[in-house]
C-alpha positions as CSV (number, residue, x, y, z in Angstrom):
1,M,112.2,114.0,81.4
2,S,115.4,113.8,79.1
3,E,116.7,110.3,78.4
4,T,119.6,110.3,81.0
5,G,116.7,110.8,83.5
6,R,114.5,108.5,82.1
7,T,117.0,105.7,82.3
8,R,118.3,106.5,85.4
9,A,114.7,106.2,87.0
10,H,113.9,102.9,84.9
11,D,117.5,101.3,86.9
12,D,116.0,102.8,90.2
13,L,112.6,101.1,89.7
14,A,114.6,97.6,89.2
15,V,116.6,98.1,92.0
16,R,113.7,98.8,94.3
17,R,112.4,95.4,93.4
18,V,108.9,96.8,93.2
19,P,106.0,94.2,94.5
20,V,103.2,93.5,92.1
21,S,99.5,92.3,91.9
22,F,96.7,91.8,89.7
23,E,92.7,91.7,89.9
24,L,91.0,89.1,87.6
25,F,86.9,88.5,87.7
26,P,85.3,85.3,86.7
27,P,84.9,83.8,83.3
28,R,81.5,84.0,81.8
29,S,82.0,80.9,79.6
30,D,83.8,77.5,79.2
31,A,86.1,78.9,76.6
32,A,86.7,82.4,78.6
33,A,87.8,79.7,81.6
34,I,90.2,77.9,79.2
35,A,91.8,81.6,78.2
36,L,91.6,82.8,81.8
37,G,93.6,79.6,82.9
38,R,96.3,80.5,80.3
39,T,96.5,84.1,81.4
40,I,96.7,83.1,85.2
41,D,99.8,81.0,84.4
42,K,101.4,83.8,82.3
43,L,100.6,86.5,85.3
44,A,102.3,83.8,87.5
45,E,105.6,84.1,85.8
46,A,105.6,88.1,87.1
47,A,105.8,86.2,91.3
48,P,103.1,88.6,91.9
49,A,102.3,89.2,95.7
50,F,98.7,88.0,95.0
51,I,95.8,87.8,92.2
52,S,92.7,88.7,93.5
53,V,89.5,87.4,92.2
54,T,86.2,89.6,92.0
55,F,82.7,88.4,93.1
56,G,79.7,89.7,92.0
57,A,77.1,91.4,94.5
58,G,75.0,88.9,96.5
59,G,77.2,86.2,95.5
60,S,76.0,86.3,91.9
61,T,79.3,85.0,90.7
62,H,80.1,82.8,93.8
63,D,80.6,79.3,92.3
64,R,83.2,81.2,89.3
65,S,85.0,82.9,91.8
66,L,85.8,80.1,94.1
67,T,87.0,78.1,90.9
68,V,89.1,80.5,89.8
69,L,90.8,81.0,93.3
70,R,91.2,77.1,93.8
71,Y,92.9,77.3,90.3
72,I,95.3,80.1,91.7
73,L,96.0,78.1,95.5
74,D,96.3,74.6,93.7
75,Q,98.5,75.4,90.2
76,T,100.7,78.2,90.9
77,T,102.6,79.6,94.0
78,V,100.9,83.0,94.0
79,E,98.5,83.8,97.1
80,P,95.0,84.1,96.1
81,M,92.7,87.1,97.5
82,A,89.0,86.7,97.2
83,H,86.8,89.9,97.0
84,L,84.1,90.0,99.3
85,T,80.9,92.3,99.1
86,C,78.6,92.7,102.1
87,V,75.4,94.8,100.8
88,G,72.6,92.7,100.8
89,S,74.1,89.9,103.0
90,S,72.9,89.2,106.6
91,H,75.6,88.5,109.3
92,E,74.9,84.7,108.9
93,E,75.4,84.8,105.1
94,A,78.5,86.6,105.0
95,N,79.9,84.2,108.1
96,H,79.0,81.3,106.0
97,L,80.9,83.0,102.9
98,V,84.2,83.5,104.9
99,R,84.1,80.3,106.5
100,E,83.8,78.7,103.2
101,F,86.4,80.6,101.7
102,L,89.1,79.9,104.5
103,D,87.9,76.4,104.6
104,A,88.8,76.3,100.8
105,G,92.2,77.5,101.9
106,I,92.1,81.1,100.8
107,T,93.3,83.5,103.6
108,S,93.4,86.8,102.3
109,F,90.6,89.0,101.3
110,L,89.6,92.3,99.8
111,A,86.5,93.3,101.9
112,L,84.0,95.8,100.1
113,R,80.9,97.2,100.9
114,G,79.2,96.7,97.3
115,D,76.4,99.2,95.6
116,P,73.3,98.6,96.5
117,P,71.0,97.5,93.8
118,K,69.7,101.0,91.4
119,D,66.3,100.6,92.3
120,S,67.1,100.4,96.2
121,D,65.1,102.6,98.7
122,G,67.7,101.5,101.6
123,D,65.6,98.1,102.6
124,G,67.2,95.0,101.6
125,L,70.9,96.4,102.3
126,G,71.7,93.5,104.7
127,D,73.3,93.9,108.0
128,L,76.8,95.1,107.5
129,G,76.3,98.8,107.0
130,S,80.3,99.3,105.8
131,S,83.3,97.1,104.4
132,A,84.8,98.1,108.2
133,E,82.2,95.9,109.5
134,L,83.1,93.6,106.9
135,V,86.7,93.4,107.9
136,Q,85.6,92.6,111.5
137,L,83.5,89.7,110.7
138,I,86.8,88.3,108.7
139,H,88.9,88.6,111.7
140,R,86.0,87.2,113.7
141,V,85.3,84.2,112.0
142,Q,89.1,83.1,111.5
143,Q,89.2,83.1,115.4
144,E,86.0,81.2,115.6
145,R,87.4,78.5,113.6
146,E,91.0,78.4,115.3
147,P,90.5,76.9,118.9
148,F,92.5,78.3,121.6
149,A,95.6,76.6,122.5
150,Q,98.0,76.7,125.3
151,L,101.5,77.0,125.4
152,G,104.2,76.1,128.4
153,V,106.0,79.3,129.9
154,P,110.0,78.7,130.3
155,G,111.2,78.5,133.7
156,A,107.8,77.8,135.1
157,P,106.7,74.1,134.6
158,K,103.0,74.9,135.9
159,A,102.5,78.2,134.0
160,R,100.5,78.5,130.9
161,R,99.9,80.7,128.5
162,I,97.4,81.2,125.0
163,E,99.1,81.0,122.0
164,D,98.5,83.5,119.4
165,R,95.8,82.2,116.7
166,P,96.4,82.9,113.0
167,R,94.8,86.0,111.6
168,P,93.9,86.2,107.7
169,E,96.9,86.9,105.4
170,R,95.5,90.1,104.1
171,V,92.7,91.8,104.6
172,A,92.5,94.9,102.1
173,V,89.9,97.4,100.9
174,A,89.5,99.8,98.8
175,T,90.2,103.5,98.6
176,F,89.2,106.3,96.3
177,P,92.0,108.9,95.3
178,T,89.7,111.0,93.3
179,G,86.8,110.8,96.1
180,H,84.2,108.2,96.9
181,P,80.7,109.1,94.8
182,R,78.8,109.6,98.5
183,S,82.1,111.7,100.1
184,A,81.6,115.0,100.6
185,N,85.1,115.9,100.7
186,R,88.9,114.3,100.8
187,R,89.1,114.2,104.5
188,Q,85.6,112.0,104.7
189,D,87.6,109.5,102.6
190,V,90.9,109.4,104.5
191,D,88.4,109.0,107.8
192,A,86.7,106.4,106.1
193,L,89.9,104.5,105.2
194,L,91.2,105.4,109.1
195,A,88.1,103.3,110.4
196,K,89.1,100.3,107.7
197,E,92.6,100.0,109.4
198,V,91.4,100.3,113.2
199,A,89.0,97.5,112.3
200,G,91.9,95.3,111.4
201,A,92.4,96.3,107.5
202,N,96.4,96.1,106.8
203,L,96.4,97.0,103.0
204,A,94.3,99.5,100.7
205,I,94.0,99.0,97.2
206,T,93.0,102.4,95.2
207,Q,90.0,102.4,92.7
208,L,91.3,103.7,89.1
209,F,92.8,107.1,88.9
210,W,94.4,108.7,85.9
211,H,96.8,111.2,87.2
212,A,99.8,110.2,89.6
213,D,99.1,113.6,91.7
214,D,95.6,112.9,92.9
215,Y,97.3,109.1,94.5
216,L,100.1,111.3,95.7
217,R,98.2,113.9,97.1
218,F,95.7,111.6,98.6
219,V,98.4,109.2,100.3
220,E,99.7,112.5,102.3
221,L,96.4,113.6,103.4
222,A,95.9,110.0,104.6
223,R,99.5,109.8,106.4
224,E,98.5,113.3,107.7
225,G,95.0,111.5,109.1
226,G,96.8,108.4,110.6
227,V,96.2,106.1,108.2
228,T,99.8,103.8,108.1
229,I,98.6,100.9,105.9
230,P,100.4,100.4,102.4
231,I,98.1,102.3,99.9
232,L,98.5,100.4,96.5
233,P,97.9,102.1,93.3
234,G,95.2,100.5,91.1
235,I,96.2,100.9,87.7
236,M,94.7,99.5,84.1
237,P,96.4,99.9,80.7
238,V,93.1,100.9,78.7
239,V,93.7,99.8,75.3
240,S,90.4,100.9,73.2
241,P,88.1,103.5,73.4
242,K,85.1,101.5,74.2
243,R,86.7,100.2,77.4
244,L,87.9,103.7,78.5
245,A,84.1,104.9,77.9
246,R,83.0,102.2,80.2
247,L,85.6,102.6,82.7
248,T,84.2,106.3,82.8
249,E,80.8,105.1,83.2
250,L,81.3,103.1,86.0
251,T,84.0,104.8,88.2
252,G,82.6,108.4,87.3
253,V,86.0,109.4,87.2
254,P,86.5,111.4,84.1
255,A,89.1,109.8,81.7
256,P,92.0,112.3,80.3
257,D,91.1,114.2,77.4
258,D,94.7,113.4,75.6
259,L,94.5,109.6,76.5
260,A,90.5,109.8,75.2
261,I,91.3,111.7,71.8
262,A,94.4,109.2,71.3
263,L,92.5,106.3,71.7
264,E,89.6,107.7,69.4
265,I,91.6,109.0,66.3
266,E,93.9,105.8,66.2
267,P,91.9,103.0,63.9
268,D,94.8,100.3,64.4
269,E,94.2,98.0,67.4
270,A,98.0,97.5,67.8
271,A,98.6,100.9,67.8
272,Q,95.9,101.9,70.5
273,R,97.5,98.9,72.8
274,E,100.7,100.7,72.5
275,I,99.0,104.1,73.5
276,G,97.4,102.5,76.8
277,M,100.5,100.8,77.8
278,R,102.4,103.8,77.1
279,F,100.0,106.0,79.3
280,A,99.5,103.1,82.1
281,T,103.5,103.0,82.2
282,D,104.2,106.4,82.4
283,L,101.7,106.8,85.2
284,A,103.1,103.6,87.3
285,R,106.6,104.8,87.2
286,A,105.4,108.1,88.4
287,V,103.8,106.9,91.5
288,L,106.6,104.8,92.1
289,D,109.1,107.8,92.1
290,G,106.6,109.0,94.4
291,G,107.0,106.4,96.7
292,A,104.1,103.9,96.0
293,P,104.6,100.6,98.0
294,G,103.8,98.7,94.6
295,L,101.8,98.3,91.8
296,H,98.0,96.5,91.6
297,L,97.0,96.1,87.9
298,Y,93.7,95.5,86.9
299,T,94.0,93.2,83.8
300,F,90.7,92.8,82.1
301,N,91.2,89.4,82.4
302,R,94.3,89.8,79.7
303,H,98.0,89.2,80.3
304,E,99.6,91.0,77.1
305,A,99.1,94.6,78.3
306,V,100.2,94.3,82.0
307,L,103.1,92.4,81.5
308,G,104.1,94.9,78.9
309,V,103.7,97.7,81.3
310,L,105.9,95.8,83.8
311,A,108.6,95.1,81.1
312,E,108.7,98.8,80.4
313,L,109.4,99.3,83.9
314,D,112.0,96.2,83.9
315,L,109.8,94.4,86.3
316,Y,109.5,91.8,84.1
317,P,111.0,89.0,84.2
318,P,110.8,89.3,88.1
319,R,114.3,89.3,89.5
320,A,115.2,86.3,91.9
321,A,115.9,88.2,94.7
322,R,112.6,90.4,94.1
323,P,110.3,90.2,97.3
324,T,106.5,89.6,97.4
325,S,106.0,91.3,100.3
326,L,104.2,94.6,101.1
327,T,105.3,95.3,104.7
328,E,109.0,96.1,103.8
329,H,107.5,98.9,101.7
330,A,104.6,100.3,104.1
C-alpha cells in the first residue's frame, strides 16, 4: 500500500469509531494480581466495549476469575464479561454458577463448551453437550431470577400486560474461522454458529487466526448461511517466538512462516515486540477494512502491545464520541 493509501485507511478507521474489547486470564499469584490490576486500569483508558475473563475447565479458576470480574465492575466503567465452560458440569452445577455470576452483577457471558480431559473416553463430560445448550441455560437462569411483573395498558384501566424481563447484556460464543478441530468442513462451523445464535447468542468472537482472508471468507460464508450476529475478530500481538510456538500448540493453527522466522532470528526483545505489534496492526487494519465490526484483542495480561496496536490504528487514546456498542456495527 502506498503511503497516501495507508494514511487514508488510517483516517478512515478513526472516523469509523471502531469498538474494541480485551481478554484477560486470572492471575496465578498475589504479585500477578497486583500487576493485573494495573493492566486493567490501563486497558480501561481505551474505553473498551467489554473486558472478558477466562474461566478454567471445571471451575478450576472460579474464585480468581470472579475476583477479577468484580474488580472490573467496581473499579472501572467497563462491562465485565465472564467466560463459562460447560464440559464436565451437571445442569445443577451450571445453573448455580450462572446464578452466582448474575448475583455478583455480571450480566455478560462468553459461553464455551470447553475441552474434555485428554484421557476422557466420553464419560463424565457433563449434562450440557454444547455451548448452544449453555447459552439457553444462561437465558433461562436470568428469567428464573426475575419475577413476572404486570403493567397497565393505556386506555384500558382493567387490562394488564406482562412486562418484558431483562436479558443478559451480552451472551457471546466462540467461532473458528480456520475450522474447529472436530469439524469436517467450514459449512459445519457455520451451522454450529447458527445453532448458537438460534439458542440466544448475540455476539461471536473468533479464535486466533493469522490471515485476514480466513476471517473475511468465514464471515461471508456465515452470512450466506443465515448468521446475523456480529462476528468479532480475535487478534493477539505475539511478541516472542516462545509464545508463538505455544499458541500454535494450543490452537492447532499453524503460524505464518514470515512471522515465526522474524521473531526467531531477532534476539532483541524490544525488536520482537515491534515485529509482533506490526503484524497484529496490519492484520487488524485488513479485517477492519474488510468490514469487521470491531476488534477483540487477546492481551496475555499485558497492556503495552495491545494499546500500541490501537495507537497505530488511531484508536487509542479513544475519541470522546467513540461508541462502545457493537450492535450498530452488526
